CHARMM-style PDB file with segment names, atoms N, HN, CA, C and O in Angstrom:
ATOM      1  N   UNK     1       0.679  -1.060   0.071  1.00  0.00      PROA
ATOM      2  CA  UNK     1       0.010  -0.185  -0.081  1.00  0.00      PROA
ATOM      3  C   UNK     1       0.891   1.290   0.206  1.00  0.00      PROA
ATOM      4  O   UNK     1       1.588   1.481   1.203  1.00  0.00      PROA
ATOM      5  N   UNK     2       0.746   1.975  -0.575  1.00  0.00      PROA
ATOM      6  HN  UNK     2       0.180   1.820  -1.385  1.00  0.00      PROA
ATOM      7  CA  UNK     2       1.177   3.422  -0.847  1.00  0.00      PROA
ATOM      8  C   UNK     2       0.515   4.799  -0.719  1.00  0.00      PROA
ATOM      9  O   UNK     2      -0.674   4.888  -1.025  1.00  0.00      PROA
ATOM     10  N   UNK     3       0.966   5.530  -0.430  1.00  0.00      PROA
ATOM     11  HN  UNK     3       1.932   5.457  -0.182  1.00  0.00      PROA
ATOM     12  CA  UNK     3      -0.125   7.066  -0.357  1.00  0.00      PROA
ATOM     13  C   UNK     3       0.875   8.210  -0.817  1.00  0.00      PROA
ATOM     14  O   UNK     3       2.095   8.189  -0.659  1.00  0.00      PROA
ATOM     15  N   UNK     4       0.129   9.210  -1.413  1.00  0.00      PROA
ATOM     16  HN  UNK     4      -0.863   9.227  -1.541  1.00  0.00      PROA
ATOM     17  CA  UNK     4       0.896  10.198  -1.768  1.00  0.00      PROA
ATOM     18  C   UNK     4       0.703  11.343  -1.004  1.00  0.00      PROA
ATOM     19  O   UNK     4      -0.438  11.633  -0.642  1.00  0.00      PROA
ATOM     20  N   UNK     5       1.616  12.005  -0.722  1.00  0.00      PROA
ATOM     21  HN  UNK     5       2.542  11.770  -1.017  1.00  0.00      PROA
ATOM     22  CA  UNK     5       1.665  13.366   0.432  1.00  0.00      PROA
ATOM     23  C   UNK     5       2.586  14.237  -0.312  1.00  0.00      PROA
ATOM     24  O   UNK     5       3.264  13.913  -1.287  1.00  0.00      PROA
ATOM     25  N   UNK     6       2.521  15.520   0.338  1.00  0.00      PROA
ATOM     26  HN  UNK     6       1.970  15.783   1.130  1.00  0.00      PROA
ATOM     27  CA  UNK     6       3.134  16.588  -0.528  1.00  0.00      PROA
ATOM     28  C   UNK     6       4.174  16.948   0.666  1.00  0.00      PROA
ATOM     29  O   UNK     6       4.089  16.944   1.894  1.00  0.00      PROA
ATOM     30  N   UNK     7       5.213  17.267  -0.287  1.00  0.00      PROA
ATOM     31  HN  UNK     7       5.282  17.271  -1.284  1.00  0.00      PROA
ATOM     32  CA  UNK     7       6.503  17.943   0.605  1.00  0.00      PROA
ATOM     33  C   UNK     7       7.009  18.944  -0.427  1.00  0.00      PROA
ATOM     34  O   UNK     7       7.278  18.719  -1.607  1.00  0.00      PROA
ATOM     35  N   UNK     8       7.094  20.177   0.294  1.00  0.00      PROA
ATOM     36  HN  UNK     8       6.876  20.359   1.253  1.00  0.00      PROA
ATOM     37  CA  UNK     8       7.709  21.371  -0.465  1.00  0.00      PROA
ATOM     38  C   UNK     8       7.014  21.720  -1.515  1.00  0.00      PROA
ATOM     39  O   UNK     8       7.520  22.396  -2.411  1.00  0.00      PROA
ATOM     40  N   UNK     9       5.297  21.151  -1.555  1.00  0.00      PROA
ATOM     41  HN  UNK     9       4.886  20.601  -0.827  1.00  0.00      PROA
ATOM     42  CA  UNK     9       4.371  21.504  -2.610  1.00  0.00      PROA
ATOM     43  C   UNK     9       4.584  20.523  -3.783  1.00  0.00      PROA
ATOM     44  O   UNK     9       3.886  20.735  -4.775  1.00  0.00      PROA
ATOM     45  N   UNK    10       5.555  19.345  -3.825  1.00  0.00      PROA
ATOM     46  HN  UNK    10       6.121  19.173  -3.020  1.00  0.00      PROA
ATOM     47  CA  UNK    10       5.543  18.751  -4.412  1.00  0.00      PROA
ATOM     48  C   UNK    10       4.945  17.186  -4.035  1.00  0.00      PROA
ATOM     49  O   UNK    10       5.115  16.847  -2.864  1.00  0.00      PROA
ATOM     50  N   UNK    11       4.354  16.347  -4.815  1.00  0.00      PROA
ATOM     51  HN  UNK    11       4.216  16.622  -5.766  1.00  0.00      PROA
ATOM     52  CA  UNK    11       4.260  15.197  -4.209  1.00  0.00      PROA
ATOM     53  C   UNK    11       5.104  14.052  -4.105  1.00  0.00      PROA
ATOM     54  O   UNK    11       6.083  14.072  -4.852  1.00  0.00      PROA
ATOM     55  N   UNK    12       4.935  12.817  -3.185  1.00  0.00      PROA
ATOM     56  HN  UNK    12       4.140  12.801  -2.578  1.00  0.00      PROA
ATOM     57  CA  UNK    12       6.084  12.342  -2.975  1.00  0.00      PROA
ATOM     58  C   UNK    12       5.152  11.114  -2.680  1.00  0.00      PROA
ATOM     59  O   UNK    12       4.189  11.341  -1.947  1.00  0.00      PROA
ATOM     60  N   UNK    13       5.349   9.613  -3.249  1.00  0.00      PROA
ATOM     61  HN  UNK    13       6.131   9.429  -3.844  1.00  0.00      PROA
ATOM     62  CA  UNK    13       4.756   8.850  -3.104  1.00  0.00      PROA
ATOM     63  C   UNK    13       5.427   8.171  -1.795  1.00  0.00      PROA
ATOM     64  O   UNK    13       6.658   8.167  -1.767  1.00  0.00      PROA
ATOM     65  N   UNK    14       4.753   7.622  -0.757  1.00  0.00      PROA
ATOM     66  HN  UNK    14       3.754   7.625  -0.781  1.00  0.00      PROA
ATOM     67  CA  UNK    14       5.015   6.694   0.567  1.00  0.00      PROA
ATOM     68  C   UNK    14       4.915   5.763   0.683  1.00  0.00      PROA
ATOM     69  O   UNK    14       3.725   5.468   0.790  1.00  0.00      PROA
ATOM     70  N   UNK    15       5.858   4.573   0.765  1.00  0.00      PROA
ATOM     71  HN  UNK    15       6.824   4.813   0.678  1.00  0.00      PROA
ATOM     72  CA  UNK    15       5.741   3.179   0.608  1.00  0.00      PROA
ATOM     73  C   UNK    15       5.042   2.495   2.027  1.00  0.00      PROA
ATOM     74  O   UNK    15       5.129   3.163   3.058  1.00  0.00      PROA
ATOM     75  N   UNK    16       4.548   1.543   2.061  1.00  0.00      PROA
ATOM     76  HN  UNK    16       4.478   1.000   1.224  1.00  0.00      PROA
ATOM     77  CA  UNK    16       3.495   1.125   3.402  1.00  0.00      PROA
ATOM     78  C   UNK    16       2.674   2.584   4.026  1.00  0.00      PROA
ATOM     79  O   UNK    16       2.339   3.450   3.219  1.00  0.00      PROA
ATOM     80  N   UNK    17       2.535   2.670   4.766  1.00  0.00      PROA
ATOM     81  HN  UNK    17       2.808   1.966   5.421  1.00  0.00      PROA
ATOM     82  CA  UNK    17       1.693   3.463   5.643  1.00  0.00      PROA
ATOM     83  C   UNK    17       2.651   4.423   6.575  1.00  0.00      PROA
ATOM     84  O   UNK    17       3.804   4.141   6.902  1.00  0.00      PROA
ATOM     85  N   UNK    18       1.773   5.878   7.013  1.00  0.00      PROA
ATOM     86  HN  UNK    18       0.836   6.107   6.748  1.00  0.00      PROA
ATOM     87  CA  UNK    18       2.237   6.862   7.605  1.00  0.00      PROA
ATOM     88  C   UNK    18       2.146   6.701   9.073  1.00  0.00      PROA
ATOM     89  O   UNK    18       1.114   7.029   9.659  1.00  0.00      PROA
ATOM     90  N   UNK    19       2.879   6.352   9.525  1.00  0.00      PROA
ATOM     91  HN  UNK    19       3.717   6.085   9.050  1.00  0.00      PROA
ATOM     92  CA  UNK    19       2.497   6.327  11.236  1.00  0.00      PROA
ATOM     93  C   UNK    19       2.121   7.224  12.011  1.00  0.00      PROA
ATOM     94  O   UNK    19       2.487   8.399  11.970  1.00  0.00      PROA
ATOM     95  N   UNK    20       1.251   6.665  12.887  1.00  0.00      PROA
ATOM     96  HN  UNK    20       0.954   5.710  12.921  1.00  0.00      PROA
ATOM     97  CA  UNK    20      -0.022   7.730  13.872  1.00  0.00      PROA
ATOM     98  C   UNK    20       1.030   8.344  14.345  1.00  0.00      PROA
ATOM     99  O   UNK    20       2.158   7.886  14.528  1.00  0.00      PROA
ATOM    100  N   UNK    21       0.452   9.851  14.623  1.00  0.00      PROA
ATOM    101  HN  UNK    21      -0.464  10.223  14.475  1.00  0.00      PROA
ATOM    102  CA  UNK    21       1.174  10.743  15.521  1.00  0.00      PROA
ATOM    103  C   UNK    21       1.059  10.346  16.959  1.00  0.00      PROA
ATOM    104  O   UNK    21      -0.050  10.277  17.490  1.00  0.00      PROA
ATOM    105  N   UNK    22       2.278  10.056  17.676  1.00  0.00      PROA
ATOM    106  HN  UNK    22       3.178  10.113  17.244  1.00  0.00      PROA
ATOM    107  CA  UNK    22       2.303   9.630  18.977  1.00  0.00      PROA
ATOM    108  C   UNK    22       2.840   7.818  18.939  1.00  0.00      PROA
ATOM    109  O   UNK    22       2.970   7.124  19.948  1.00  0.00      PROA
ATOM    110  N   UNK    23       3.040   7.437  17.747  1.00  0.00      PROA
ATOM    111  HN  UNK    23       2.934   8.001  16.928  1.00  0.00      PROA
ATOM    112  CA  UNK    23       3.602   5.997  17.780  1.00  0.00      PROA
ATOM    113  C   UNK    23       5.079   6.432  17.864  1.00  0.00      PROA
ATOM    114  O   UNK    23       5.592   7.474  17.455  1.00  0.00      PROA
ATOM    115  N   UNK    24       5.684   5.284  18.549  1.00  0.00      PROA
ATOM    116  HN  UNK    24       5.267   4.438  18.880  1.00  0.00      PROA
ATOM    117  CA  UNK    24       7.108   4.946  18.378  1.00  0.00      PROA
ATOM    118  C   UNK    24       7.833   4.656  17.296  1.00  0.00      PROA
ATOM    119  O   UNK    24       7.271   3.837  16.569  1.00  0.00      PROA
ATOM    120  N   UNK    25       8.858   5.018  16.928  1.00  0.00      PROA
ATOM    121  HN  UNK    25       9.315   5.683  17.519  1.00  0.00      PROA
ATOM    122  CA  UNK    25       9.742   4.751  15.795  1.00  0.00      PROA
ATOM    123  C   UNK    25      10.222   3.628  16.169  1.00  0.00      PROA
ATOM    124  O   UNK    25      10.318   3.249  17.336  1.00  0.00      PROA
ATOM    125  N   UNK    26      10.632   2.889  14.943  1.00  0.00      PROA
ATOM    126  HN  UNK    26      10.553   3.197  13.995  1.00  0.00      PROA
ATOM    127  CA  UNK    26      11.520   1.551  14.785  1.00  0.00      PROA
ATOM    128  C   UNK    26      12.939   1.887  15.068  1.00  0.00      PROA
ATOM    129  O   UNK    26      13.573   2.785  14.513  1.00  0.00      PROA
ATOM    130  N   UNK    27      13.326   1.174  15.880  1.00  0.00      PROA
ATOM    131  HN  UNK    27      12.812   0.445  16.331  1.00  0.00      PROA
ATOM    132  CA  UNK    27      14.924   1.458  15.955  1.00  0.00      PROA
ATOM    133  C   UNK    27      15.610   1.379  14.600  1.00  0.00      PROA
ATOM    134  O   UNK    27      15.450   0.455  13.802  1.00  0.00      PROA
ATOM    135  N   UNK    28      16.554   2.660  14.382  1.00  0.00      PROA
ATOM    136  HN  UNK    28      16.685   3.410  15.030  1.00  0.00      PROA
ATOM    137  CA  UNK    28      17.253   2.663  13.128  1.00  0.00      PROA
ATOM    138  C   UNK    28      18.532   3.745  13.638  1.00  0.00      PROA
ATOM    139  O   UNK    28      18.383   4.622  14.488  1.00  0.00      PROA
ATOM    140  N   UNK    29      19.761   3.459  12.924  1.00  0.00      PROA
ATOM    141  HN  UNK    29      19.882   2.746  12.233  1.00  0.00      PROA
ATOM    142  CA  UNK    29      20.975   4.295  13.005  1.00  0.00      PROA
ATOM    143  C   UNK    29      21.405   4.929  11.671  1.00  0.00      PROA
ATOM    144  O   UNK    29      21.445   4.420  10.551  1.00  0.00      PROA
ATOM    145  N   UNK    30      21.760   6.352  12.140  1.00  0.00      PROA
ATOM    146  HN  UNK    30      21.728   6.765  13.050  1.00  0.00      PROA
ATOM    147  CA  UNK    30      22.194   7.008  11.293  1.00  0.00      PROA
ATOM    148  C   UNK    30      23.631   7.005  11.283  1.00  0.00      PROA
ATOM    149  O   UNK    30      24.182   6.385  12.192  1.00  0.00      PROA
ATOM    150  N   UNK    31      24.438   7.665  10.300  1.00  0.00      PROA
ATOM    151  HN  UNK    31      23.990   8.169   9.561  1.00  0.00      PROA
ATOM    152  CA  UNK    31      25.676   8.016  10.127  1.00  0.00      PROA
ATOM    153  C   UNK    31      25.893   9.532  10.434  1.00  0.00      PROA
ATOM    154  O   UNK    31      25.131  10.342   9.905  1.00  0.00      PROA
ATOM    155  N   UNK    32      26.933   9.976  11.296  1.00  0.00      PROA
ATOM    156  HN  UNK    32      27.551   9.318  11.726  1.00  0.00      PROA
ATOM    157  CA  UNK    32      27.346  11.510  11.513  1.00  0.00      PROA
ATOM    158  C   UNK    32      28.253  11.682  10.535  1.00  0.00      PROA
ATOM    159  O   UNK    32      28.668  10.772   9.819  1.00  0.00      PROA
ATOM    160  N   UNK    33      28.637  13.016  10.462  1.00  0.00      PROA
ATOM    161  HN  UNK    33      28.299  13.755  11.043  1.00  0.00      PROA
ATOM    162  CA  UNK    33      29.685  13.430   9.655  1.00  0.00      PROA
ATOM    163  C   UNK    33      31.076  12.893   9.708  1.00  0.00      PROA
ATOM    164  O   UNK    33      31.913  13.010   8.813  1.00  0.00      PROA
ATOM    165  N   UNK    34      31.274  12.126  11.172  1.00  0.00      PROA
ATOM    166  HN  UNK    34      30.594  12.031  11.899  1.00  0.00      PROA
ATOM    167  CA  UNK    34      32.675  11.877  11.978  1.00  0.00      PROA
ATOM    168  C   UNK    34      32.491  10.212  11.465  1.00  0.00      PROA
ATOM    169  O   UNK    34      33.562   9.638  11.660  1.00  0.00      PROA
ATOM    170  N   UNK    35      31.686   9.488  11.005  1.00  0.00      PROA
ATOM    171  HN  UNK    35      30.815   9.954  10.846  1.00  0.00      PROA
ATOM    172  CA  UNK    35      31.418   8.503  10.735  1.00  0.00      PROA
ATOM    173  C   UNK    35      30.787   7.620  11.886  1.00  0.00      PROA
ATOM    174  O   UNK    35      30.693   6.397  11.790  1.00  0.00      PROA
ATOM    175  N   UNK    36      30.327   8.409  13.077  1.00  0.00      PROA
ATOM    176  HN  UNK    36      30.404   9.403  13.155  1.00  0.00      PROA
ATOM    177  CA  UNK    36      30.044   7.623  14.231  1.00  0.00      PROA
ATOM    178  C   UNK    36      28.595   7.290  13.990  1.00  0.00      PROA
ATOM    179  O   UNK    36      28.040   7.980  13.135  1.00  0.00      PROA
ATOM    180  N   UNK    37      27.764   6.204  14.685  1.00  0.00      PROA
ATOM    181  HN  UNK    37      28.215   5.644  15.380  1.00  0.00      PROA
ATOM    182  CA  UNK    37      26.813   5.978  15.076  1.00  0.00      PROA
ATOM    183  C   UNK    37      25.741   6.813  15.596  1.00  0.00      PROA
ATOM    184  O   UNK    37      25.888   7.157  16.769  1.00  0.00      PROA
ATOM    185  N   UNK    38      24.637   7.242  14.960  1.00  0.00      PROA
ATOM    186  HN  UNK    38      24.517   6.962  14.008  1.00  0.00      PROA
ATOM    187  CA  UNK    38      23.906   8.151  15.607  1.00  0.00      PROA
ATOM    188  C   UNK    38      22.541   7.315  15.789  1.00  0.00      PROA
ATOM    189  O   UNK    38      22.070   6.759  14.796  1.00  0.00      PROA
ATOM    190  N   UNK    39      21.934   7.219  16.960  1.00  0.00      PROA
ATOM    191  HN  UNK    39      22.316   7.670  17.767  1.00  0.00      PROA
ATOM    192  CA  UNK    39      20.672   6.276  17.616  1.00  0.00      PROA
ATOM    193  C   UNK    39      19.754   7.391  17.849  1.00  0.00      PROA
ATOM    194  O   UNK    39      20.155   8.552  17.760  1.00  0.00      PROA
ATOM    195  N   UNK    40      18.474   7.086  18.161  1.00  0.00      PROA
ATOM    196  HN  UNK    40      18.148   6.143  18.234  1.00  0.00      PROA
ATOM    197  CA  UNK    40      17.778   8.018  18.712  1.00  0.00      PROA
ATOM    198  C   UNK    40      18.110   7.787  20.187  1.00  0.00      PROA
ATOM    199  O   UNK    40      17.841   8.871  20.703  1.00  0.00      PROA
ATOM    200  N   UNK    41      18.517   7.026  21.079  1.00  0.00      PROA
ATOM    201  HN  UNK    41      18.736   6.145  20.660  1.00  0.00      PROA
ATOM    202  CA  UNK    41      18.877   6.744  22.207  1.00  0.00      PROA
ATOM    203  C   UNK    41      20.261   7.672  22.511  1.00  0.00      PROA
ATOM    204  O   UNK    41      20.496   8.083  23.647  1.00  0.00      PROA
ATOM    205  N   UNK    42      21.186   7.966  21.315  1.00  0.00      PROA
ATOM    206  HN  UNK    42      20.996   7.632  20.391  1.00  0.00      PROA
ATOM    207  CA  UNK    42      22.220   8.708  21.590  1.00  0.00      PROA
ATOM    208  C   UNK    42      22.021  10.221  21.416  1.00  0.00      PROA
ATOM    209  O   UNK    42      23.014  10.941  21.310  1.00  0.00      PROA
ATOM    210  N   UNK    43      20.825  10.716  21.382  1.00  0.00      PROA
ATOM    211  HN  UNK    43      20.019  10.132  21.468  1.00  0.00      PROA
ATOM    212  CA  UNK    43      20.399  12.258  20.815  1.00  0.00      PROA
ATOM    213  C   UNK    43      19.135  12.438  21.833  1.00  0.00      PROA
ATOM    214  O   UNK    43      18.723  13.591  21.703  1.00  0.00      PROA
ATOM    215  N   UNK    44      18.446  11.790  22.702  1.00  0.00      PROA
ATOM    216  HN  UNK    44      18.780  10.854  22.807  1.00  0.00      PROA
ATOM    217  CA  UNK    44      17.663  11.795  23.476  1.00  0.00      PROA
ATOM    218  C   UNK    44      18.057  11.940  24.802  1.00  0.00      PROA
ATOM    219  O   UNK    44      18.857  11.056  25.108  1.00  0.00      PROA
ATOM    220  N   UNK    45      17.748  12.888  25.919  1.00  0.00      PROA
ATOM    221  HN  UNK    45      17.098  13.606  25.671  1.00  0.00      PROA
ATOM    222  CA  UNK    45      18.236  13.057  26.885  1.00  0.00      PROA
ATOM    223  C   UNK    45      18.121  12.373  28.124  1.00  0.00      PROA
ATOM    224  OT1 UNK    45      18.778  12.743  29.097  1.00  0.00      PROA
TER     225      UNK     45
END
């Protein structure tokens, strides 16, 4: 299932479904400029 939303005035197709407000995000890891791992836990106080 996909949905179309608008981002900066342009239509964007979103795969799957859009999370409900207040729902918890799945665990994920990003890479910082210094190549270190950044997780939600590492930036939340």
